[in-house]
N, C-alpha and C positions, 0 to 999 in steps of 0.2 A: 152737796158734796158729803160723802160719808168717809170719815177717817176711822180706821180700826187698828188697834194695837194687837199684834199677833201674840206675843209671849205673855202669858198669865192673864190674858183677857179672852181671846178666842181659843187659845190652846195653852195647856200647862205641860211643859216639857218635863216628863218624868225621868228621862235618862239623858242628861246633857252630853254625855260622852258618845252617844250613838248618833250617826249621821242623820241629818234632817230629811224626813219624808213628809210632804204636806198631808196633814190629817184629812181623811175622806170627808168627814162631816163639815169641816171648815171650807174645804174646796167647793163643796156643793153650795154652801151658803154664799160664798163669794161669787160663784157662777150665777146664781139667781139674782143677786144684787147687781152684778155687772151686766147682765143681759138687758136690764131696764135702761133704756137710753136716757132717761131723766136723771139717772144716778151717775156720779163720778166717784168711784170707789178707790181709795188708797189704803194700803196696808203698811203700817209702820212697824219696823222690826229692827232689832239689834243683831239678827243672825248674819253670818258671813254672806258675802255677795253670791257665792255659788249656791247656797241654800235658797236664797230668795229667787234666784233664776229658775229653780225647779218650780216654785210657786207660780212664777210668771208664765212658764210653759204650760202649766196645768190650767191657768185662768188668765188668758191674755187680755181680757177686758178690764183688768184692774191695773192700778199703778202701784209701784213699790217704792218705799222710802226707807 
């Protein structure tokens, strides 16, 4: 199991007032980790639900907390 904190670990949010768009580099890392069937990848975040749903659509292989 791989638990990853999004804010300030995988991604530093430079402009908190701007709506969330999943960072390309982070999305690619999560895709690679999620494709390996031996991994269970969960991203922990304090972002609003709508923002996390964008991440889930980009990388459906991961779980969101």
